[in-house]
N, C-alpha and C positions, 0 to 999 in steps of 0.2 A: 551685500558684499561691499566693503569700501574700496577706494581708488587705490591700486598699488602705488609703491613709494617711487615716484619718478623723480630722477636725480636733477634734471635740467630745466631751465625755463622753456626751451625748445619743445623738450616732451610735454610739458604742461599744456602748452598750446596746441600741440598736435592732438593731446587725448580730447581737449576740449572743443577743437574743430572738428574731431569726428564724431564726438557725441551730439553736438550742436547741428551738423549738417550730414547724417550718415550717408545720403543718396548720392554725395560725391567724394565717397570716400573708398579707398582700397585696402584691403587686410590681405597680406602676403606673408608667407612662411617658407623657409626652407622646410625639408622633411627630415633627414638624419640628423640626430642631436636636438632637433627643435619640435617636432611632432611625434619623432620616434626616438627611444633610447638609443644611444650607439650601441651596436653589438658586432662580435667578432666576424660573423658571417653576414656580409651586407644583405644576402637574400631572406636573411630571417627578420629583417627590421619590419616593425608593425606600429602604428600608431598607438599612443598611451590611451589610456581609458578616457574618455570624454572628449579627445581632441577634435573629432569630426563633427561630433554634436555641438561642439562650441563653434567651430567654422560655420556649421549648418544654421545655427541661430543668428550669426552675424550676417549670412549670407541673405536673410528676408529684409535687411535694412540697408545695407552699404551697396554701393555701386558694383563693386567686383571683389570675389575672393579669388586668391591664386596661390598655387604652389609653385615655389620657383627652386629648381634642383639640378645637381649636375647630373642626376641619372637620366637614362632615357625615358622620356614621357610614358610610354605604355608601360615600362617597369614601374615607374612611380604610381601610376594608376592602379597598377594591380596590388602592389604591396602596401599603397595606402587605404586600398578598398573604397574609394571614393565612387566608383562606378556605381550608379543606382542607389547611393546613399540619399535618404530622403533630405530633402531642403540643399542638396548640392548641385543641382541641376544646371546652375550656370558656371559652375567652377570652371577655372583655366588653369592647367599645367604646363608650365614654361619648362621643359626637359633640355638636358644639355646644355645648361646656362643661358636657354632662351633660342638655341639652334631649332629647337621643335616646340611646337604648341599643339597641346590637346584641348578640345574643348568638349566638356561634359554634354552639351546642347546638341553636338552632331556625332560624338565618339570618334572623331576623325583626327589625325595628325598631320599638320603641315610641318614641313621643313626646308632649311637652307641646305645648301650643297655641302657635301663633306669635303674636305681639302684631300688631295691624294698622298699627301705626307702622312696621313693617319694609316692607310694601309701599309705603308713602307715601315713604319714604325711597328706596327702590329708584327710583321714578318720577322723583324730583326730582334724583337724583344726576348724571345726564349733564350736565343745565342747570348745575347748581353747578360741575361740573369744567371745563365752559367758561368759564364767567364767571370762574373763578380762572387761567385760561390754562393749564390742565393737562388738556385732553381726552384725552390718552394715559396718564393714570394708570390703572393696572389694577384693575379691581373684581371681586374675588371675591365672586360670590353665594353663600352658604353656605345660602340658603333661610331660614334664621330669623336670619341676620344678614349685614351687608356689609362687608368688608374692603377698605379702598382703600389698595393698594401703589404706593411711590414708587421702588423698588429699582431699576426698570427705566428710570426716567427720567435725564436728564443731570445734574442735581443733586438727587439722592434727599432728602439732608437738608434742603436749602432748600425743595424741593416740598412736605415733610411740614409745615415750619413754615407754608407759606403756606396749606396746607389745614386747618392746626388751627382757627382760628377758624371759616372756614363752616361746618365739620363739628360743631364743638361747638353752633352755632347749630342746625343741622338736626337734631343729637341732642335738643335742648331741645325743638324745636317738635313732634317724633315720638314724645317720651317713650321715647327710647332712650338708652342710655349711650355714651359715646365711650371706647373703651378704646386706649391706646396701646400698640405693640409695636415690633418691629425693622423700622423703615421702614414701617410699616403704623399706619393709625389705623382703628378697627373701631366701626362701628354696631350695638350689640347689646341685647337685651331688659334691661331691669333684672332683678336678681334671678337672673342667670344668669352664673355663673363657675366656674371650675376648684375653687375653695373648697368651693362648694356640690356639684358633683360628687364629689368627694372624701369630704364628710360621708355623701352618699347611700350611697357604696360602702362606706364603713365601717360604716354602719348595716345595710346589706343583708347583708355578711359575717359581721359580729360580730367583725371581725379585732381581735388583741391587739396587732399588730405590722405596720409598713406601711415598703416602701420607696418613694419616691415620686422619679421623675428628670424635672427641667425643665430650659429653656433662656432663656426670656424672662419679660417682665413680667407677662404672662398666668399663670404658674405662680405667682406671689407669693400669689395668693389659696388656692393650694392648700397651699403651705408654712404659711401663717398658720393655716388650718383644721387641719393636723396639729400645728401648735404648741399650739392651745387643747387638743386631745385629748390631748395629752402629759401636760398638767396634770392630767387624769383617770386617768392610769396608761398611756395608749397608748406604745408604744416605737417609734421611727421612725427611719428613715435618710433624710434630705434629700440628694439627690444632683442638682448642678447642672453643666452644661457651659457653656464659655465660647463657645458657637457664637453667641450674639447680643450678648455682652459684657454682659449686663444685670447691673451692678455691684451693685445692691440684692439681688438673688436669689443671686448668688455669696456675698455677704457673709453671708447667713442660711443658707447649705448647711452640711451636716455634712462632706460630701465634693465634691470639684470635680475635674472632668476637663477636658480640652480639648475634646473632640468625641464624636460617636457611637461611634467605634472605643474610645472608653476607656469609654464605657457599657458596651460589649459586655465588655470587660475586668473590669468591676465585677461585673456579673452572673454571668460565668463564675466568677470567684472565689465569689461567694455560693452558686453551686451546687455548687462544689467543697467549700466547708465544710460544707453541708449533708450531703453525702454523705459527709464524712469523720468527722461525729459520732458 
């Protein structure tokens, strides 16, 4: 399989570094929109065919394979089907944007404390949605954060805009952050994002190179954290899918694919290149 079309010099350097020394490389990926197609019901998300096999093949050679997601770690492990998958016995899932960490080797989850503002926001959200005339907006309760989805509503984009101001005020009063995504607004504890999760992952592994794959605005923090580490010598490949049409993320990427099937193609090409070195 040929090398994917990498758009930047930094991306080429990252690819070559991973291939040359996979034992010091990390392969990390978001789940929704990257390993799994985006679906209306988040509970129905599943990895695209070949995704887990591609990760498992890379896991034979690289330092660490990790899934970095906004979902709770145990929810992500259940939806991905990684538990017990051959070759993924050393996988790490960083859930809740790194607030939680699940390790396949132990099956255990470790977690930072959840701020009290999350519980307060949880109790106030139903009334807020009723007052906004959007009681049917889907609230995904992640335990340490609350994501309000409008994808299922008749006018998803319009509903999102109607909720932006009241949710901004709720976030301020509960000392949470309001983070936008693809037809979703999420109330999240401050100081928690995928950038912090990736920094912890790099520190934990001592990696010299990394491939990170994302699709949405929440992945920008990871891209930016990796760019900062690039200045200190880290080699990296920033891979974006067009699943969420996140223009800013796509523009910041070294390599862009259309959907999770394209991610599998890239991961397979990388493992082929490592095997052929």
